[in-house]
C-alpha positions in Angstrom: 13.6 -20.5 7.6 9.8 -21.0 6.9 7.7 -18.1 8.0 4.3 -19.4 8.5 1.4 -17.5 5.8 4.6 -15.1 4.6 4.8 -14.9 1.2 1.3 -15.8 0.7 0.6 -11.9 3.0 3.7 -10.1 1.7 2.1 -11.2 -1.5 -1.4 -9.5 -0.7 0.4 -6.3 0.5 1.8 -5.3 -2.3 -0.5 -5.9 -5.0 -2.9 -3.5 -2.0 0.1 -1.7 -2.6 0.2 -2.0 -6.8 -3.5 -1.2 -6.2 -3.5 2.2 -4.6 -0.5 3.5 -6.9 -2.3 2.0 -10.0 -5.5 3.7 -9.2 -3.2 6.9 -7.9 -1.3 7.2 -11.4 -5.3 7.1 -13.2 -6.0 9.8 -11.2 -2.9 11.8 -12.1 -2.8 11.2 -15.9 -6.4 12.6 -15.4 -4.9 16.4 -13.6 -4.5 15.6 -10.9 -1.5 16.7 -8.9 0.2 14.6 -7.3 3.0 17.7 -5.3 6.5 16.9 -6.0 5.0 12.8 -6.3 5.1 12.3 -2.5 2.3 9.0 -2.6 4.1 7.5 -5.8 7.3 7.9 -3.9 6.6 6.9 -0.9 4.1 3.8 -2.6 7.2 2.4 -4.4 9.4 2.6 -0.9 6.6 0.6 0.8 6.6 -1.9 -2.2 10.6 -2.2 -1.6 9.9 -2.9 2.2 7.4 -5.6 1.4 9.7 -6.8 -0.5 12.8 -6.7 1.9 11.0 -7.9 4.5 11.4 -11.6 5.7 9.1 -11.6 9.4 6.0 -10.9 10.3 6.6 -7.8 12.4 8.0 -6.4 9.8 5.6 -6.7 7.5 3.6 -6.2 10.0 5.4 -2.1 9.8 4.5 -1.9 6.0 1.2 -2.8 6.7 0.7 -0.6 8.9 2.6 2.0 6.3 0.3 1.4 3.9 -3.0 1.5 5.6 -2.0 5.0 6.6 -0.9 5.6 2.9 -4.0 4.3 1.4 -6.4 6.3 3.8 -3.6 9.3 3.2 -4.5 8.3 -0.2 -8.0 8.0 0.4 -8.3 11.7 1.4 -6.5 13.2 -1.5 -9.0 11.7 -4.3 -11.7 12.2 -1.7 -10.3 16.1 -2.4 -10.5 15.7 -6.1 -14.2 14.2 -6.1 -12.2 10.4 -7.0 -13.5 7.5 -4.5 -11.2 4.3 -3.5 -12.3 1.0 -2.2 -11.3 0.1 1.5 -8.8 -2.8 0.8 -8.4 -6.3 2.2 -5.2 -6.5 4.7 -3.3 -9.5 5.6 -3.3 -10.3 9.7 -0.5 -12.4 10.8 -1.3 -16.0 11.5 -3.1 -16.3 15.0 -0.5 -18.4 17.6 
């Protein structure tokens, strides 16, 4: 079953999660500690979840988790004197 815009939105969500993970990885490689790789592992799990989404409802759940994780990672980075940018998250099509 084809769900309008879902494939492109999944790609955008994956790109956002990868961007957060890349920024996190860069900061960890510079010496910041991600305690037990908690954020990194959560991001990896969300990337996997995104791939499995078959509906907008499922993707919206991932987006909500991703936005929360984006805020958590931004706060963590801020605590270490680093900046992050706000990412544009996809929105479901209007009915």
